[in-house]
C-alpha positions as a Markdown table, in Angstrom:
| # | Residue | x | y | z |
|---|---|---|---|---|
| 1 | Met | 0.0 | 0.0 | 0.0 |
| 2 | Thr | 1.4 | 3.4 | -0.9 |
| 3 | Ile | 1.6 | 6.4 | 1.3 |
| 4 | Pro | -1.3 | 8.4 | -0.3 |
| 5 | Tyr | -3.7 | 5.5 | 0.6 |
| 6 | Leu | -2.7 | 5.2 | 4.3 |
| 7 | Phe | -4.7 | 8.2 | 5.5 |
| 8 | Pro | -8.0 | 7.3 | 3.8 |
| 9 | Thr | -7.6 | 3.7 | 5.0 |
| 10 | Cys | -7.1 | 4.9 | 8.6 |
| 11 | Leu | -10.0 | 7.2 | 8.2 |
| 12 | Met | -12.2 | 4.4 | 6.9 |
| 13 | Leu | -11.2 | 2.2 | 9.7 |
| 14 | His | -11.8 | 4.9 | 12.2 |
| 15 | Leu | -15.2 | 5.6 | 11.0 |
| 16 | Thr | -16.0 | 1.9 | 10.9 |
| 17 | Ala | -14.9 | 1.6 | 14.4 |
| 18 | Leu | -17.2 | 4.6 | 15.4 |
| 19 | Val | -20.2 | 3.0 | 13.6 |
| 20 | Leu | -19.4 | -0.3 | 15.2 |
| 21 | Met | -19.3 | 1.1 | 18.7 |
| 22 | Ala | -22.3 | 3.3 | 18.4 |
| 23 | Gly | -24.2 | 0.5 | 16.6 |
| 24 | Thr | -23.5 | -2.0 | 19.3 |
| 25 | Thr | -24.5 | 0.5 | 22.0 |
| 26 | Leu | -27.9 | 0.8 | 20.1 |
| 27 | Val | -28.3 | -2.9 | 19.7 |
| 28 | Asp | -27.4 | -3.4 | 23.4 |
| 29 | Tyr | -30.2 | -0.8 | 24.4 |
| 30 | Ile | -32.9 | -2.5 | 22.3 |
| 31 | Ala | -31.7 | -5.9 | 23.7 |
| 32 | Tyr | -32.0 | -4.7 | 27.3 |
| 33 | Ala | -35.5 | -3.2 | 26.4 |
| 34 | Ser | -36.6 | -6.6 | 25.2 |
| 35 | Phe | -35.0 | -8.3 | 28.2 |
| 36 | Trp | -36.8 | -6.0 | 30.7 |
| 37 | Lys | -40.2 | -6.7 | 28.9 |
| 38 | Ser | -39.6 | -10.5 | 29.2 |
| 39 | Phe | -38.4 | -10.1 | 32.7 |
| 40 | Glu | -41.6 | -8.3 | 33.7 |
| 41 | Gln | -43.7 | -11.2 | 32.2 |
| 42 | Gln | -41.8 | -13.8 | 34.3 |
| 43 | Glu | -39.9 | -15.1 | 31.4 |
| 44 | Arg | -36.1 | -15.8 | 31.3 |
| 45 | Pro | -34.9 | -15.2 | 27.6 |
| 46 | Thr | -31.6 | -17.2 | 27.9 |
| 47 | Ala | -30.8 | -16.7 | 24.1 |
| 48 | Leu | -31.2 | -13.0 | 24.5 |
| 49 | Ile | -29.0 | -13.0 | 27.6 |
| 50 | Ser | -26.3 | -15.0 | 25.8 |
| 51 | Met | -26.4 | -12.6 | 22.9 |
| 52 | Met | -26.2 | -9.6 | 25.3 |
| 53 | Ala | -23.1 | -11.0 | 27.0 |
| 54 | Lys | -21.2 | -10.9 | 23.6 |
| 55 | Leu | -22.0 | -7.3 | 22.8 |
| 56 | Pro | -19.3 | -5.7 | 25.1 |
| 57 | Arg | -16.6 | -7.7 | 23.2 |
| 58 | Val | -17.9 | -6.3 | 19.9 |
| 59 | Ala | -17.8 | -2.8 | 21.4 |
| 60 | Gly | -14.3 | -3.3 | 22.9 |
| 61 | Ile | -13.0 | -4.3 | 19.4 |
| 62 | Gly | -14.5 | -1.3 | 17.9 |
| 63 | Ala | -12.9 | 0.9 | 20.7 |
| 64 | Ala | -9.5 | -0.6 | 20.1 |
| 65 | Leu | -9.8 | -0.1 | 16.3 |
| 66 | Leu | -10.9 | 3.5 | 16.9 |
| 67 | Ile | -7.9 | 4.1 | 19.1 |
| 68 | Phe | -5.3 | 2.6 | 16.8 |
| 69 | Ser | -6.8 | 4.1 | 13.6 |
| 70 | Gly | -6.9 | 7.5 | 15.3 |
| 71 | Ile | -3.2 | 7.1 | 16.4 |
| 72 | Gly | -2.4 | 6.2 | 12.8 |
| 73 | Met | -4.1 | 9.3 | 11.4 |
| 74 | Met | -2.4 | 11.5 | 14.0 |
| 75 | Ala | 1.0 | 10.1 | 12.9 |
| 76 | Leu | 0.3 | 10.5 | 9.3 |
| 77 | Thr | -0.8 | 14.2 | 9.7 |
| 78 | His | 2.1 | 14.9 | 12.3 |
| 79 | Gly | -0.6 | 15.9 | 14.9 |
| 80 | Val | -2.1 | 18.7 | 12.9 |
| 81 | Phe | -5.6 | 17.9 | 14.3 |
| 82 | Gly | -4.4 | 17.7 | 17.8 |
| 83 | Glu | -4.1 | 21.5 | 18.1 |
| 84 | Gln | -7.7 | 22.2 | 17.0 |
| 85 | Leu | -10.5 | 22.8 | 19.6 |
| 86 | Trp | -13.0 | 20.5 | 17.9 |
| 87 | Phe | -10.5 | 17.6 | 18.1 |
| 88 | Arg | -9.7 | 18.2 | 21.8 |
| 89 | Ile | -13.4 | 18.2 | 22.7 |
| 90 | Lys | -14.0 | 15.1 | 20.6 |
| 91 | Phe | -11.0 | 13.4 | 22.2 |
| 92 | Gly | -12.4 | 14.0 | 25.6 |
| 93 | Leu | -15.8 | 12.7 | 24.5 |
| 94 | Val | -14.2 | 9.5 | 23.3 |
| 95 | Ile | -12.5 | 9.1 | 26.6 |
| 96 | Leu | -15.8 | 9.7 | 28.4 |
| 97 | Val | -17.5 | 7.0 | 26.2 |
| 98 | Ile | -14.7 | 4.5 | 27.2 |
| 99 | Leu | -14.8 | 5.3 | 30.9 |
| 100 | Asn | -18.6 | 5.3 | 30.8 |
| 101 | Ser | -18.6 | 1.8 | 29.4 |
| 102 | Leu | -15.9 | 0.4 | 31.9 |
| 103 | Leu | -17.2 | 2.2 | 34.9 |
| 104 | Val | -21.0 | 2.2 | 34.5 |
| 105 | Gly | -22.0 | -0.2 | 31.8 |
| 106 | Arg | -19.7 | -3.1 | 32.8 |
| 107 | Arg | -20.6 | -2.7 | 36.5 |
| 108 | Gln | -24.4 | -2.7 | 36.0 |
| 109 | Gly | -24.0 | -5.7 | 33.6 |
| 110 | Val | -22.1 | -7.5 | 36.2 |
| 111 | Lys | -24.6 | -6.7 | 38.9 |
| 112 | Leu | -27.5 | -7.9 | 36.6 |
| 113 | Gln | -25.7 | -11.1 | 35.9 |
| 114 | Lys | -25.1 | -11.9 | 39.6 |
| 115 | Val | -28.8 | -11.3 | 40.2 |
| 116 | Leu | -29.8 | -13.6 | 37.4 |
| 117 | Asp | -27.3 | -16.2 | 38.4 |
| 118 | Thr | -28.9 | -16.5 | 42.0 |
| 119 | Gly | -31.7 | -18.5 | 40.5 |
| 120 | Lys | -35.1 | -17.0 | 40.6 |
| 121 | Pro | -34.7 | -13.2 | 40.4 |
| 122 | Val | -37.6 | -11.0 | 41.2 |
| 123 | Phe | -38.3 | -7.4 | 40.3 |
| 124 | Thr | -36.9 | -5.7 | 43.4 |
| 125 | Gly | -35.6 | -2.3 | 44.2 |
| 126 | Glu | -32.1 | -3.5 | 43.3 |
| 127 | Met | -33.3 | -4.7 | 39.8 |
| 128 | Asn | -35.1 | -1.3 | 39.4 |
| 129 | Arg | -31.9 | 0.5 | 40.1 |
| 130 | Ile | -30.0 | -1.6 | 37.7 |
| 131 | Arg | -32.6 | -1.0 | 35.0 |
| 132 | Thr | -32.6 | 2.8 | 35.7 |
| 133 | Asn | -28.7 | 2.9 | 35.5 |
| 134 | Leu | -28.5 | 0.9 | 32.3 |
| 135 | Asn | -31.0 | 3.1 | 30.6 |
| 136 | Arg | -29.1 | 6.1 | 31.6 |
| 137 | Phe | -25.9 | 4.5 | 30.5 |
| 138 | His | -27.2 | 3.7 | 27.1 |
| 139 | Leu | -28.9 | 7.1 | 26.6 |
| 140 | Ser | -25.7 | 8.9 | 27.7 |
| 141 | Gln | -23.5 | 6.7 | 25.4 |
| 142 | Leu | -25.8 | 7.4 | 22.4 |
| 143 | Leu | -25.7 | 11.2 | 23.2 |
| 144 | Leu | -21.9 | 11.1 | 23.4 |
| 145 | Phe | -21.7 | 9.4 | 20.1 |
| 146 | Leu | -24.1 | 12.1 | 18.6 |
| 147 | Phe | -21.7 | 14.9 | 19.8 |
| 148 | Ile | -18.7 | 13.0 | 18.6 |
| 149 | Ile | -20.2 | 12.8 | 15.1 |
| 150 | Phe | -21.3 | 16.3 | 15.2 |
| 151 | Leu | -17.8 | 17.5 | 16.1 |
| 152 | Ser | -16.2 | 15.2 | 13.3 |
| 153 | Val | -18.5 | 16.6 | 10.7 |
| 154 | Phe | -18.5 | 20.4 | 11.5 |
| 155 | Lys | -14.9 | 20.7 | 12.7 |
| 156 | Phe | -15.2 | 24.3 | 14.2 |
| 157 | Asn | -12.0 | 25.9 | 15.4 |
C-alpha cells in the first residue's frame, strides 16, 4: 500500500470503528429493552441474555480499532488535528465513552448477571436501580456518540 492510501484507509477504519461502537450500543439498548419486557412477564430469555453477553466484546474491538486508527491518522498528519479545539473536545468525549462503558455499563451488567445467576430473580428495588442505571448509561452513550459525530462533521475551530 502506498503512502497516499494510508490516511484514507485509517479514516475508513476509524469511521467503521465508530459505527461499530455506536451500533453496538444501540443494539445493546434495544436488547435490554426486550429483556426487561420479558423479565416483567416472568420469562427468562436465555438466548437474549447469551447474545447480550457478547456485545461488550464487539464494542471493545470497535474501541481498540478506533484508538489505533486515530493514532495512525495523527501520525500521518503529524498531529495537525491535535491543536484544533474540535478535536480536543472530541478526544475528551471518546475518553468519556470508554470510561462510561468500563465504569458504569460493565458494572451494571455484572450486577445484573449476579442477580440472574442466583436462581429466581424478582423485580426488586435492586433490579429497578440496575434497569434505571442501564437506561441512563445507554442514553448517555448514544448522546456522546451523537456529539462526537457532530464534532467530526463540522470541525469548528
